[in-house]
Biopython code that builds the backbone (N, CA, C, O; Angstrom):
import numpy as np
from Bio.PDB.StructureBuilder import StructureBuilder

atoms = [
    (1, "MET", "N", (147.617, 130.913, 127.850)),
    (1, "MET", "CA", (148.207, 130.536, 129.102)),
    (1, "MET", "C", (147.338, 129.441, 129.723)),
    (1, "MET", "O", (146.136, 129.636, 129.903)),
    (2, "SER", "N", (147.917, 128.326, 130.042)),
    (2, "SER", "CA", (147.140, 127.227, 130.603)),
    (2, "SER", "C", (147.428, 127.081, 132.088)),
    (2, "SER", "O", (148.516, 127.388, 132.573)),
    (3, "LYS", "N", (146.434, 126.612, 132.772)),
    (3, "LYS", "CA", (146.570, 126.395, 134.209)),
    (3, "LYS", "C", (146.930, 124.931, 134.421)),
    (3, "LYS", "O", (146.213, 124.037, 133.970)),
    (4, "GLN", "N", (148.024, 124.694, 135.096)),
    (4, "GLN", "CA", (148.401, 123.329, 135.400)),
    (4, "GLN", "C", (147.735, 122.918, 136.694)),
    (4, "GLN", "O", (147.599, 123.706, 137.629)),
    (5, "GLN", "N", (147.326, 121.669, 136.723)),
    (5, "GLN", "CA", (146.650, 121.155, 137.911)),
    (5, "GLN", "C", (147.678, 120.825, 138.978)),
    (5, "GLN", "O", (148.637, 120.091, 138.740)),
    (6, "GLU", "N", (147.460, 121.377, 140.141)),
    (6, "GLU", "CA", (148.341, 121.132, 141.280)),
    (6, "GLU", "C", (147.879, 119.869, 141.999)),
    (6, "GLU", "O", (146.691, 119.548, 141.969)),
    (7, "PRO", "N", (148.782, 119.157, 142.635)),
    (7, "PRO", "CA", (148.359, 118.001, 143.428)),
    (7, "PRO", "C", (147.346, 118.434, 144.485)),
    (7, "PRO", "O", (147.530, 119.445, 145.163)),
    (8, "GLY", "N", (146.291, 117.664, 144.612)),
    (8, "GLY", "CA", (145.248, 117.990, 145.587)),
    (8, "GLY", "C", (144.087, 118.763, 144.977)),
    (8, "GLY", "O", (143.018, 118.847, 145.581)),
    (9, "ASP", "N", (144.286, 119.339, 143.768)),
    (9, "ASP", "CA", (143.165, 120.013, 143.100)),
    (9, "ASP", "C", (142.168, 118.951, 142.657)),
    (9, "ASP", "O", (142.554, 117.902, 142.140)),
    (10, "GLU", "N", (140.899, 119.225, 142.860)),
    (10, "GLU", "CA", (139.870, 118.285, 142.427)),
    (10, "GLU", "C", (139.428, 118.641, 141.017)),
    (10, "GLU", "O", (139.270, 119.811, 140.671)),
    (11, "GLN", "N", (139.235, 117.620, 140.227)),
    (11, "GLN", "CA", (138.758, 117.838, 138.872)),
    (11, "GLN", "C", (137.237, 117.957, 138.920)),
    (11, "GLN", "O", (136.558, 117.103, 139.489)),
    (12, "VAL", "N", (136.711, 119.017, 138.323)),
    (12, "VAL", "CA", (135.272, 119.244, 138.307)),
    (12, "VAL", "C", (134.707, 118.653, 137.022)),
    (12, "VAL", "O", (135.170, 118.969, 135.926)),
    (13, "LEU", "N", (133.710, 117.799, 137.164)),
    (13, "LEU", "CA", (133.062, 117.202, 136.002)),
    (13, "LEU", "C", (132.010, 118.154, 135.457)),
    (13, "LEU", "O", (131.330, 118.846, 136.215)),
    (14, "CYS", "N", (131.885, 118.181, 134.152)),
    (14, "CYS", "CA", (130.931, 119.103, 133.535)),
    (14, "CYS", "C", (129.528, 118.517, 133.454)),
    (14, "CYS", "O", (128.579, 119.255, 133.190)),
    (15, "CYS", "N", (129.369, 117.250, 133.667)),
    (15, "CYS", "CA", (128.070, 116.598, 133.500)),
    (15, "CYS", "C", (127.454, 116.242, 134.848)),
    (15, "CYS", "O", (128.147, 115.854, 135.788)),
    (16, "SER", "N", (126.141, 116.384, 134.913)),
    (16, "SER", "CA", (125.443, 115.986, 136.135)),
    (16, "SER", "C", (125.181, 114.483, 136.096)),
    (16, "SER", "O", (125.124, 113.900, 135.013)),
    (17, "PRO", "N", (125.023, 113.852, 137.241)),
    (17, "PRO", "CA", (124.781, 112.405, 137.271)),
    (17, "PRO", "C", (123.374, 112.077, 136.771)),
    (17, "PRO", "O", (122.461, 112.898, 136.854)),
    (18, "LEU", "N", (123.224, 110.873, 136.255)),
    (18, "LEU", "CA", (121.907, 110.414, 135.804)),
    (18, "LEU", "C", (121.018, 110.146, 137.010)),
    (18, "LEU", "O", (121.458, 109.567, 138.003)),
    (19, "MET", "N", (119.766, 110.570, 136.912)),
    (19, "MET", "CA", (118.809, 110.356, 137.995)),
    (19, "MET", "C", (117.880, 109.179, 137.697)),
    (19, "MET", "O", (117.174, 108.698, 138.584)),
    (20, "ARG", "N", (117.886, 108.718, 136.442)),
    (20, "ARG", "CA", (117.120, 107.537, 136.061)),
    (20, "ARG", "C", (117.774, 106.944, 134.826)),
    (20, "ARG", "O", (118.606, 107.582, 134.180)),
    (21, "GLU", "N", (117.397, 105.740, 134.512)),
    (21, "GLU", "CA", (117.950, 105.047, 133.359)),
    (21, "GLU", "C", (117.390, 105.668, 132.073)),
    (21, "GLU", "O", (116.171, 105.779, 131.938)),
    (22, "PRO", "N", (118.238, 106.071, 131.134)),
    (22, "PRO", "CA", (117.733, 106.615, 129.873)),
    (22, "PRO", "C", (117.124, 105.504, 129.014)),
    (22, "PRO", "O", (117.329, 104.319, 129.278)),
    (23, "LEU", "N", (116.385, 105.899, 127.999)),
    (23, "LEU", "CA", (115.749, 104.934, 127.109)),
    (23, "LEU", "C", (116.790, 104.106, 126.371)),
    (23, "LEU", "O", (117.828, 104.613, 125.947)),
    (24, "GLY", "N", (116.491, 102.832, 126.229)),
    (24, "GLY", "CA", (117.304, 101.976, 125.382)),
    (24, "GLY", "C", (116.842, 102.119, 123.939)),
    (24, "GLY", "O", (115.814, 102.742, 123.678)),
    (25, "ALA", "N", (117.582, 101.555, 123.009)),
    (25, "ALA", "CA", (117.274, 101.693, 121.587)),
    (25, "ALA", "C", (115.901, 101.116, 121.245)),
    (25, "ALA", "O", (115.138, 101.733, 120.503)),
    (26, "GLU", "N", (115.586, 99.943, 121.780)),
    (26, "GLU", "CA", (114.304, 99.303, 121.468)),
    (26, "GLU", "C", (113.135, 100.104, 122.032)),
    (26, "GLU", "O", (112.143, 100.333, 121.340)),
    (27, "GLN", "N", (113.251, 100.524, 123.279)),
    (27, "GLN", "CA", (112.187, 101.307, 123.908)),
    (27, "GLN", "C", (112.013, 102.649, 123.194)),
    (27, "GLN", "O", (110.887, 103.112, 123.013)),
    (28, "ALA", "N", (113.111, 103.268, 122.792)),
    (28, "ALA", "CA", (113.039, 104.541, 122.069)),
    (28, "ALA", "C", (112.318, 104.355, 120.739)),
    (28, "ALA", "O", (111.531, 105.210, 120.331)),
    (29, "GLY", "N", (112.584, 103.244, 120.069)),
    (29, "GLY", "CA", (111.905, 102.956, 118.802)),
    (29, "GLY", "C", (110.409, 102.784, 118.981)),
    (29, "GLY", "O", (109.619, 103.293, 118.185)),
    (30, "GLU", "N", (110.017, 102.064, 120.029)),
    (30, "GLU", "CA", (108.592, 101.855, 120.302)),
    (30, "GLU", "C", (107.898, 103.174, 120.640)),
    (30, "GLU", "O", (106.814, 103.457, 120.131)),
    (31, "LEU", "N", (108.521, 103.974, 121.493)),
    (31, "LEU", "CA", (107.913, 105.247, 121.877)),
    (31, "LEU", "C", (107.911, 106.245, 120.726)),
    (31, "LEU", "O", (107.001, 107.069, 120.629)),
    (32, "ALA", "N", (108.913, 106.187, 119.855)),
    (32, "ALA", "CA", (108.938, 107.075, 118.686)),
    (32, "ALA", "C", (107.733, 106.803, 117.795)),
    (32, "ALA", "O", (107.163, 107.731, 117.221)),
    (33, "ARG", "N", (107.344, 105.539, 117.677)),
    (33, "ARG", "CA", (106.165, 105.170, 116.884)),
    (33, "ARG", "C", (104.908, 105.799, 117.481)),
    (33, "ARG", "O", (104.039, 106.268, 116.745)),
    (34, "VAL", "N", (104.807, 105.812, 118.806)),
    (34, "VAL", "CA", (103.650, 106.405, 119.480)),
    (34, "VAL", "C", (103.659, 107.921, 119.305)),
    (34, "VAL", "O", (102.629, 108.520, 118.996)),
    (35, "PHE", "N", (104.826, 108.540, 119.502)),
    (35, "PHE", "CA", (104.918, 109.990, 119.315)),
    (35, "PHE", "C", (104.601, 110.378, 117.875)),
    (35, "PHE", "O", (104.004, 111.427, 117.632)),
    (36, "LYS", "N", (104.997, 109.539, 116.921)),
    (36, "LYS", "CA", (104.684, 109.814, 115.513)),
    (36, "LYS", "C", (103.175, 109.769, 115.297)),
    (36, "LYS", "O", (102.625, 110.586, 114.559)),
    (37, "ALA", "N", (102.513, 108.822, 115.937)),
    (37, "ALA", "CA", (101.057, 108.711, 115.793)),
    (37, "ALA", "C", (100.349, 109.951, 116.321)),
    (37, "ALA", "O", (99.403, 110.430, 115.697)),
    (38, "ILE", "N", (100.786, 110.474, 117.450)),
    (38, "ILE", "CA", (100.113, 111.654, 118.006)),
    (38, "ILE", "C", (100.700, 112.952, 117.462)),
    (38, "ILE", "O", (100.216, 114.038, 117.781)),
    (39, "GLY", "N", (101.750, 112.840, 116.635)),
    (39, "GLY", "CA", (102.385, 114.025, 116.071)),
    (39, "GLY", "C", (101.630, 114.644, 114.913)),
    (39, "GLY", "O", (101.969, 115.749, 114.487)),
    (40, "GLU", "N", (100.629, 113.977, 114.394)),
    (40, "GLU", "CA", (99.823, 114.520, 113.306)),
    (40, "GLU", "C", (98.737, 115.388, 113.933)),
    (40, "GLU", "O", (98.066, 114.934, 114.859)),
    (41, "PRO", "N", (98.537, 116.626, 113.461)),
    (41, "PRO", "CA", (97.606, 117.554, 114.123)),
    (41, "PRO", "C", (96.184, 117.024, 114.317)),
    (41, "PRO", "O", (95.601, 117.221, 115.384)),
    (42, "ALA", "N", (95.621, 116.364, 113.321)),
    (42, "ALA", "CA", (94.247, 115.854, 113.469)),
    (42, "ALA", "C", (94.191, 114.779, 114.552)),
    (42, "ALA", "O", (93.237, 114.733, 115.328)),
    (43, "ARG", "N", (95.199, 113.922, 114.609)),
    (43, "ARG", "CA", (95.208, 112.866, 115.630)),
    (43, "ARG", "C", (95.425, 113.445, 117.016)),
    (43, "ARG", "O", (94.825, 112.979, 117.984)),
    (44, "LEU", "N", (96.271, 114.449, 117.123)),
    (44, "LEU", "CA", (96.472, 115.101, 118.421)),
    (44, "LEU", "C", (95.175, 115.758, 118.885)),
    (44, "LEU", "O", (94.835, 115.691, 120.067)),
    (45, "ARG", "N", (94.457, 116.385, 117.973)),
    (45, "ARG", "CA", (93.164, 116.990, 118.325)),
    (45, "ARG", "C", (92.151, 115.916, 118.730)),
    (45, "ARG", "O", (91.400, 116.102, 119.688)),
    (46, "LEU", "N", (92.127, 114.794, 118.004)),
    (46, "LEU", "CA", (91.222, 113.699, 118.372)),
    (46, "LEU", "C", (91.532, 113.196, 119.775)),
    (46, "LEU", "O", (90.624, 112.993, 120.581)),
    (47, "LEU", "N", (92.803, 112.995, 120.063)),
    (47, "LEU", "CA", (93.203, 112.530, 121.391)),
    (47, "LEU", "C", (92.766, 113.521, 122.456)),
    (47, "LEU", "O", (92.244, 113.127, 123.499)),
    (48, "SER", "N", (92.975, 114.793, 122.200)),
    (48, "SER", "CA", (92.582, 115.838, 123.145)),
    (48, "SER", "C", (91.071, 115.864, 123.337)),
    (48, "SER", "O", (90.583, 116.027, 124.455)),
    (49, "LEU", "N", (90.340, 115.704, 122.251)),
    (49, "LEU", "CA", (88.877, 115.717, 122.328)),
    (49, "LEU", "C", (88.355, 114.527, 123.135)),
    (49, "LEU", "O", (87.441, 114.678, 123.945)),
    (50, "ILE", "N", (88.927, 113.364, 122.915)),
    (50, "ILE", "CA", (88.516, 112.181, 123.682)),
    (50, "ILE", "C", (88.839, 112.384, 125.157)),
    (50, "ILE", "O", (88.004, 112.115, 126.022)),
    (51, "ALA", "N", (90.040, 112.854, 125.443)),
    (51, "ALA", "CA", (90.458, 113.066, 126.834)),
    (51, "ALA", "C", (89.629, 114.140, 127.522)),
    (51, "ALA", "O", (89.493, 114.124, 128.745)),
    (52, "SER", "N", (89.072, 115.075, 126.753)),
    (52, "SER", "CA", (88.288, 116.175, 127.322)),
    (52, "SER", "C", (86.883, 115.757, 127.719)),
    (52, "SER", "O", (86.233, 116.454, 128.497)),
    (53, "HIS", "N", (86.402, 114.638, 127.203)),
    (53, "HIS", "CA", (85.071, 114.154, 127.567)),
    (53, "HIS", "C", (85.095, 113.530, 128.964)),
    (53, "HIS", "O", (86.133, 113.070, 129.440)),
    (54, "ALA", "N", (83.949, 113.526, 129.590)),
    (54, "ALA", "CA", (83.813, 112.934, 130.924)),
    (54, "ALA", "C", (84.307, 111.492, 130.897)),
    (54, "ALA", "O", (83.927, 110.712, 130.023)),
    (55, "GLY", "N", (85.141, 111.152, 131.844)),
    (55, "GLY", "CA", (85.666, 109.796, 131.939)),
    (55, "GLY", "C", (86.715, 109.474, 130.893)),
    (55, "GLY", "O", (87.161, 108.331, 130.801)),
    (56, "GLY", "N", (87.125, 110.471, 130.090)),
    (56, "GLY", "CA", (88.121, 110.222, 129.052)),
    (56, "GLY", "C", (87.619, 109.300, 127.969)),
    (56, "GLY", "O", (88.394, 108.558, 127.366)),
    (57, "GLU", "N", (86.301, 109.345, 127.714)),
    (57, "GLU", "CA", (85.682, 108.454, 126.732)),
    (57, "GLU", "C", (84.715, 109.244, 125.869)),
    (57, "GLU", "O", (83.965, 110.079, 126.375)),
    (58, "ALA", "N", (84.729, 108.980, 124.555)),
    (58, "ALA", "CA", (83.832, 109.687, 123.642)),
    (58, "ALA", "C", (83.349, 108.740, 122.551)),
    (58, "ALA", "O", (84.069, 107.847, 122.105)),
    (59, "CYS", "N", (82.115, 108.965, 122.141)),
    (59, "CYS", "CA", (81.531, 108.224, 121.028)),
    (59, "CYS", "C", (82.079, 108.812, 119.731)),
    (59, "CYS", "O", (82.333, 110.013, 119.644)),
    (60, "VAL", "N", (82.257, 107.967, 118.736)),
    (60, "VAL", "CA", (82.727, 108.464, 117.449)),
    (60, "VAL", "C", (81.779, 109.534, 116.913)),
    (60, "VAL", "O", (82.202, 110.427, 116.179)),
    (61, "CYS", "N", (80.505, 109.447, 117.275)),
    (61, "CYS", "CA", (79.536, 110.458, 116.828)),
    (61, "CYS", "C", (79.834, 111.821, 117.445)),
    (61, "CYS", "O", (79.463, 112.846, 116.874)),
    (62, "ASP", "N", (80.498, 111.851, 118.603)),
    (62, "ASP", "CA", (80.900, 113.115, 119.232)),
    (62, "ASP", "C", (82.138, 113.708, 118.564)),
    (62, "ASP", "O", (82.401, 114.904, 118.695)),
    (63, "LEU", "N", (82.884, 112.896, 117.863)),
    (63, "LEU", "CA", (84.155, 113.331, 117.293)),
    (63, "LEU", "C", (84.025, 113.867, 115.871)),
    (63, "LEU", "O", (84.727, 114.806, 115.494)),
    (64, "THR", "N", (83.140, 113.284, 115.090)),
    (64, "THR", "CA", (83.073, 113.631, 113.675)),
    (64, "THR", "C", (82.642, 115.069, 113.429)),
    (64, "THR", "O", (83.119, 115.693, 112.481)),
    (65, "GLY", "N", (81.760, 115.608, 114.249)),
    (65, "GLY", "CA", (81.280, 116.972, 114.052)),
    (65, "GLY", "C", (82.309, 118.039, 114.355)),
    (65, "GLY", "O", (82.134, 119.190, 113.955)),
    (66, "ALA", "N", (83.368, 117.694, 115.045)),
    (66, "ALA", "CA", (84.381, 118.675, 115.443)),
    (66, "ALA", "C", (85.439, 118.904, 114.356)),
    (66, "ALA", "O", (86.317, 119.753, 114.517)),
    (67, "PHE", "N", (85.360, 118.161, 113.266)),
    (67, "PHE", "CA", (86.386, 118.237, 112.218)),
    (67, "PHE", "C", (85.751, 118.461, 110.857)),
    (67, "PHE", "O", (84.603, 118.089, 110.615)),
    (68, "GLU", "N", (86.515, 119.068, 109.988)),
    (68, "GLU", "CA", (86.100, 119.199, 108.595)),
    (68, "GLU", "C", (86.780, 118.095, 107.789)),
    (68, "GLU", "O", (87.396, 118.341, 106.752)),
    (69, "LEU", "N", (86.648, 116.891, 108.291)),
    (69, "LEU", "CA", (87.222, 115.716, 107.650)),
    (69, "LEU", "C", (86.110, 114.715, 107.405)),
    (69, "LEU", "O", (85.100, 114.716, 108.109)),
    (70, "SER", "N", (86.292, 113.865, 106.410)),
    (70, "SER", "CA", (85.287, 112.841, 106.129)),
    (70, "SER", "C", (85.307, 111.775, 107.222)),
    (70, "SER", "O", (86.295, 111.619, 107.940)),
    (71, "GLY", "N", (84.207, 111.053, 107.333)),
    (71, "GLY", "CA", (84.117, 109.962, 108.301)),
    (71, "GLY", "C", (85.223, 108.931, 108.133)),
    (71, "GLY", "O", (85.837, 108.528, 109.121)),
    (72, "PRO", "N", (85.497, 108.488, 106.888)),
    (72, "PRO", "CA", (86.576, 107.516, 106.702)),
    (72, "PRO", "C", (87.956, 108.051, 107.124)),
    (72, "PRO", "O", (88.786, 107.293, 107.626)),
    (73, "THR", "N", (88.198, 109.347, 106.921)),
    (73, "THR", "CA", (89.483, 109.928, 107.327)),
    (73, "THR", "C", (89.609, 109.930, 108.845)),
    (73, "THR", "O", (90.667, 109.608, 109.386)),
    (74, "ILE", "N", (88.532, 110.293, 109.530)),
    (74, "ILE", "CA", (88.543, 110.265, 110.998)),
    (74, "ILE", "C", (88.737, 108.835, 111.487)),
    (74, "ILE", "O", (89.496, 108.594, 112.427)),
    (75, "SER", "N", (88.053, 107.886, 110.851)),
    (75, "SER", "CA", (88.216, 106.478, 111.226)),
    (75, "SER", "C", (89.665, 106.031, 111.050)),
    (75, "SER", "O", (90.194, 105.291, 111.880)),
    (76, "HIS", "N", (90.303, 106.478, 109.974)),
    (76, "HIS", "CA", (91.712, 106.132, 109.751)),
    (76, "HIS", "C", (92.579, 106.678, 110.884)),
    (76, "HIS", "O", (93.420, 105.958, 111.422)),
    (77, "HIS", "N", (92.378, 107.942, 111.249)),
    (77, "HIS", "CA", (93.174, 108.547, 112.322)),
    (77, "HIS", "C", (92.942, 107.822, 113.652)),
    (77, "HIS", "O", (93.885, 107.604, 114.412)),
    (78, "LEU", "N", (91.704, 107.454, 113.929)),
    (78, "LEU", "CA", (91.404, 106.714, 115.158)),
    (78, "LEU", "C", (92.086, 105.344, 115.146)),
    (78, "LEU", "O", (92.566, 104.873, 116.177)),
    (79, "LYS", "N", (92.124, 104.715, 113.980)),
    (79, "LYS", "CA", (92.795, 103.417, 113.851)),
    (79, "LYS", "C", (94.290, 103.554, 114.152)),
    (79, "LYS", "O", (94.863, 102.710, 114.842)),
    (80, "VAL", "N", (94.919, 104.612, 113.639)),
    (80, "VAL", "CA", (96.349, 104.832, 113.898)),
    (80, "VAL", "C", (96.589, 105.019, 115.392)),
    (80, "VAL", "O", (97.530, 104.452, 115.947)),
    (81, "LEU", "N", (95.743, 105.812, 116.043)),
    (81, "LEU", "CA", (95.880, 106.028, 117.491)),
    (81, "LEU", "C", (95.668, 104.728, 118.266)),
    (81, "LEU", "O", (96.366, 104.453, 119.241)),
    (82, "ARG", "N", (94.695, 103.936, 117.815)),
    (82, "ARG", "CA", (94.406, 102.660, 118.481)),
    (82, "ARG", "C", (95.580, 101.696, 118.312)),
    (82, "ARG", "O", (95.985, 101.041, 119.272)),
    (83, "GLU", "N", (96.128, 101.604, 117.103)),
    (83, "GLU", "CA", (97.251, 100.696, 116.851)),
    (83, "GLU", "C", (98.518, 101.130, 117.591)),
    (83, "GLU", "O", (99.371, 100.301, 117.907)),
    (84, "ALA", "N", (98.635, 102.425, 117.864)),
    (84, "ALA", "CA", (99.786, 102.930, 118.623)),
    (84, "ALA", "C", (99.612, 102.705, 120.118)),
    (84, "ALA", "O", (100.547, 102.915, 120.890)),
    (85, "GLY", "N", (98.414, 102.275, 120.537)),
    (85, "GLY", "CA", (98.174, 101.991, 121.948)),
    (85, "GLY", "C", (97.787, 103.196, 122.780)),
    (85, "GLY", "O", (97.826, 103.138, 124.009)),
    (86, "VAL", "N", (97.410, 104.297, 122.124)),
    (86, "VAL", "CA", (97.065, 105.521, 122.842)),
    (86, "VAL", "C", (95.593, 105.537, 123.243)),
    (86, "VAL", "O", (95.231, 106.120, 124.265)),
    (87, "ILE", "N", (94.744, 104.894, 122.436)),
    (87, "ILE", "CA", (93.311, 104.810, 122.742)),
    (87, "ILE", "C", (92.843, 103.371, 122.560)),
    (87, "ILE", "O", (93.497, 102.566, 121.897)),
    (88, "ASP", "N", (91.703, 103.069, 123.159)),
    (88, "ASP", "CA", (91.004, 101.804, 122.956)),
    (88, "ASP", "C", (89.628, 102.120, 122.413)),
    (88, "ASP", "O", (89.073, 103.181, 122.695)),
    (89, "GLY", "N", (89.077, 101.207, 121.639)),
    (89, "GLY", "CA", (87.728, 101.377, 121.120)),
    (89, "GLY", "C", (86.854, 100.210, 121.523)),
    (89, "GLY", "O", (87.315, 99.073, 121.617)),
    (90, "GLU", "N", (85.580, 100.503, 121.762)),
    (90, "GLU", "CA", (84.615, 99.457, 122.140)),
    (90, "GLU", "C", (83.307, 99.728, 121.414)),
    (90, "GLU", "O", (82.730, 100.809, 121.528)),
    (91, "ARG", "N", (82.845, 98.725, 120.663)),
    (91, "ARG", "CA", (81.581, 98.865, 119.947)),
    (91, "ARG", "C", (80.431, 98.644, 120.917)),
    (91, "ARG", "O", (80.397, 97.668, 121.666)),
    (92, "ARG", "N", (79.482, 99.588, 120.882)),
    (92, "ARG", "CA", (78.253, 99.477, 121.670)),
    (92, "ARG", "C", (77.094, 99.755, 120.726)),
    (92, "ARG", "O", (76.770, 100.904, 120.425)),
    (93, "GLY", "N", (76.484, 98.680, 120.272)),
    (93, "GLY", "CA", (75.402, 98.842, 119.300)),
    (93, "GLY", "C", (75.961, 99.352, 117.983)),
    (93, "GLY", "O", (76.849, 98.736, 117.394)),
    (94, "THR", "N", (75.439, 100.472, 117.528)),
    (94, "THR", "CA", (75.856, 101.055, 116.255)),
    (94, "THR", "C", (77.153, 101.837, 116.358)),
    (94, "THR", "O", (77.879, 101.960, 115.372)),
    (95, "TRP", "N", (77.454, 102.364, 117.527)),
    (95, "TRP", "CA", (78.567, 103.295, 117.699)),
    (95, "TRP", "C", (79.781, 102.646, 118.345)),
    (95, "TRP", "O", (79.678, 101.651, 119.062)),
    (96, "VAL", "N", (80.935, 103.245, 118.065)),
    (96, "VAL", "CA", (82.178, 102.846, 118.723)),
    (96, "VAL", "C", (82.551, 103.959, 119.691)),
    (96, "VAL", "O", (82.550, 105.138, 119.335)),
    (97, "TYR", "N", (82.867, 103.567, 120.914)),
    (97, "TYR", "CA", (83.291, 104.517, 121.946)),
    (97, "TYR", "C", (84.795, 104.362, 122.141)),
    (97, "TYR", "O", (85.315, 103.254, 122.274)),
    (98, "TYR", "N", (85.472, 105.496, 122.156)),
    (98, "TYR", "CA", (86.925, 105.510, 122.323)),
    (98, "TYR", "C", (87.279, 106.094, 123.670)),
    (98, "TYR", "O", (86.629, 107.022, 124.151)),
    (99, "ARG", "N", (88.319, 105.542, 124.276)),
    (99, "ARG", "CA", (88.794, 106.066, 125.556)),
    (99, "ARG", "C", (90.321, 106.130, 125.524)),
    (99, "ARG", "O", (90.991, 105.345, 124.853)),
    (100, "VAL", "N", (90.826, 107.073, 126.258)),
    (100, "VAL", "CA", (92.268, 107.276, 126.359)),
    (100, "VAL", "C", (92.868, 106.178, 127.230)),
    (100, "VAL", "O", (92.301, 105.817, 128.261)),
    (101, "ARG", "N", (93.998, 105.656, 126.821)),
    (101, "ARG", "CA", (94.731, 104.684, 127.639)),
    (101, "ARG", "C", (95.701, 105.470, 128.516)),
    (101, "ARG", "O", (96.809, 105.810, 128.100)),
    (102, "THR", "N", (95.258, 105.745, 129.730)),
    (102, "THR", "CA", (96.032, 106.608, 130.628)),
    (102, "THR", "C", (97.410, 106.033, 130.953)),
    (102, "THR", "O", (98.351, 106.786, 131.206)),
    (103, "GLU", "N", (97.536, 104.705, 130.948)),
    (103, "GLU", "CA", (98.842, 104.115, 131.246)),
    (103, "GLU", "C", (99.861, 104.466, 130.158)),
    (103, "GLU", "O", (101.040, 104.666, 130.452)),
    (104, "MET", "N", (99.407, 104.542, 128.903)),
    (104, "MET", "CA", (100.325, 104.921, 127.823)),
    (104, "MET", "C", (100.689, 106.400, 127.926)),
    (104, "MET", "O", (101.840, 106.775, 127.701)),
    (105, "LEU", "N", (99.714, 107.237, 128.264)),
    (105, "LEU", "CA", (100.007, 108.661, 128.430)),
    (105, "LEU", "C", (100.972, 108.881, 129.592)),
    (105, "LEU", "O", (101.803, 109.788, 129.550)),
    (106, "ALA", "N", (100.862, 108.051, 130.627)),
    (106, "ALA", "CA", (101.790, 108.155, 131.759)),
    (106, "ALA", "C", (103.213, 107.805, 131.319)),
    (106, "ALA", "O", (104.172, 108.443, 131.753)),
    (107, "VAL", "N", (103.350, 106.801, 130.467)),
    (107, "VAL", "CA", (104.674, 106.430, 129.952)),
    (107, "VAL", "C", (105.258, 107.577, 129.133)),
    (107, "VAL", "O", (106.425, 107.935, 129.295)),
    (108, "LEU", "N", (104.430, 108.154, 128.247)),
    (108, "LEU", "CA", (104.899, 109.269, 127.416)),
    (108, "LEU", "C", (105.291, 110.463, 128.276)),
    (108, "LEU", "O", (106.316, 111.102, 128.036)),
    (109, "SER", "N", (104.476, 110.756, 129.271)),
    (109, "SER", "CA", (104.780, 111.878, 130.168)),
    (109, "SER", "C", (106.069, 111.631, 130.930)),
    (109, "SER", "O", (106.872, 112.545, 131.119)),
    (110, "GLY", "N", (106.264, 110.400, 131.366)),
    (110, "GLY", "CA", (107.466, 110.063, 132.120)),
    (110, "GLY", "C", (108.741, 110.277, 131.326)),
    (110, "GLY", "O", (109.781, 110.614, 131.892)),
    (111, "VAL", "N", (108.663, 110.082, 130.022)),
    (111, "VAL", "CA", (109.828, 110.294, 129.168)),
    (111, "VAL", "C", (110.121, 111.785, 129.023)),
    (111, "VAL", "O", (111.281, 112.184, 128.915)),
    (112, "LEU", "N", (109.077, 112.606, 129.023)),
    (112, "LEU", "CA", (109.232, 114.038, 128.779)),
    (112, "LEU", "C", (109.568, 114.838, 130.029)),
    (112, "LEU", "O", (110.192, 115.896, 129.945)),
    (113, "LEU", "N", (109.157, 114.338, 131.182)),
    (113, "LEU", "CA", (109.409, 115.069, 132.420)),
    (113, "LEU", "C", (110.839, 114.846, 132.892)),
    (113, "LEU", "O", (111.376, 113.748, 132.752)),
    (114, "PRO", "N", (111.454, 115.879, 133.450)),
    (114, "PRO", "CA", (112.806, 115.688, 133.983)),
    (114, "PRO", "C", (112.794, 114.708, 135.152)),
    (114, "PRO", "O", (111.788, 114.554, 135.844)),
    (115, "ALA", "N", (113.921, 114.057, 135.353)),
    (115, "ALA", "CA", (114.048, 113.125, 136.476)),
    (115, "ALA", "C", (113.902, 113.885, 137.781)),
    (115, "ALA", "O", (114.296, 115.047, 137.880)),
    (116, "ASP", "N", (113.338, 113.230, 138.774)),
    (116, "ASP", "CA", (113.160, 113.849, 140.092)),
    (116, "ASP", "C", (114.525, 113.972, 140.747)),
    (116, "ASP", "O", (115.188, 112.976, 141.039)),
    (117, "ASP", "N", (114.927, 115.207, 140.969)),
    (117, "ASP", "CA", (116.236, 115.427, 141.590)),
    (117, "ASP", "C", (116.121, 115.857, 143.043)),
    (117, "ASP", "O", (117.086, 116.322, 143.649)),
    (118, "GLY", "N", (114.923, 115.693, 143.592)),
    (118, "GLY", "CA", (114.719, 116.045, 144.988)),
    (118, "GLY", "C", (114.410, 117.509, 145.206)),
    (118, "GLY", "O", (114.163, 117.929, 146.336)),
    (119, "VAL", "N", (114.421, 118.293, 144.140)),
    (119, "VAL", "CA", (114.118, 119.715, 144.259)),
    (119, "VAL", "C", (112.612, 119.897, 144.206)),
    (119, "VAL", "O", (111.954, 119.421, 143.281)),
    (120, "VAL", "N", (112.075, 120.577, 145.186)),
    (120, "VAL", "CA", (110.639, 120.835, 145.240)),
    (120, "VAL", "C", (110.366, 122.150, 144.534)),
    (120, "VAL", "O", (110.967, 123.170, 144.872)),
    (121, "PRO", "N", (109.436, 122.142, 143.523)),
    (121, "PRO", "CA", (109.147, 123.388, 142.820)),
    (121, "PRO", "C", (108.566, 124.436, 143.756)),
    (121, "PRO", "O", (107.861, 124.108, 144.710)),
    (122, "ALA", "N", (108.866, 125.692, 143.478)),
    (122, "ALA", "CA", (108.390, 126.801, 144.322)),
    (122, "ALA", "C", (106.921, 127.052, 144.120)),
    (122, "ALA", "O", (106.355, 127.947, 144.749)),
]
sb = StructureBuilder()
sb.init_structure("model")
sb.init_model(0)
sb.init_chain("A")
sb.init_seg("    ")
for serial, (resi, resn, name, xyz) in enumerate(atoms, 1):
    if name == "N":
        sb.init_residue(resn, " ", resi, " ")
    sb.init_atom(name, np.array(xyz, "f"), 0.0, 1.0, " ", f" {name:<3s}", serial, name[0])
structure = sb.get_structure()
């Protein structure tokens, strides 16, 4: 049995309105590359370890002891994170210091957080 719409009945839409512009194809591709870089467990741990240090900066010498990986493997993972724009590296004497690029993390967070709909959390 179907209900026929009477004149004056309002049609209810099933979808809520957009609160912000969704990602375009190009932007989604760029961000997917970044998410892929941090999607590997060792790289995610490296990122977390760097971010956990004071000032969001850590010497490579602080990172190698936390893993059961060879130095070249850790260097490879750091290179992937650096090329994805998640961290920056700066050589100081013998050591390289890595720091989190907070602006990139803000972009990633912005994609994952729901749009602000004016509702204040309890």
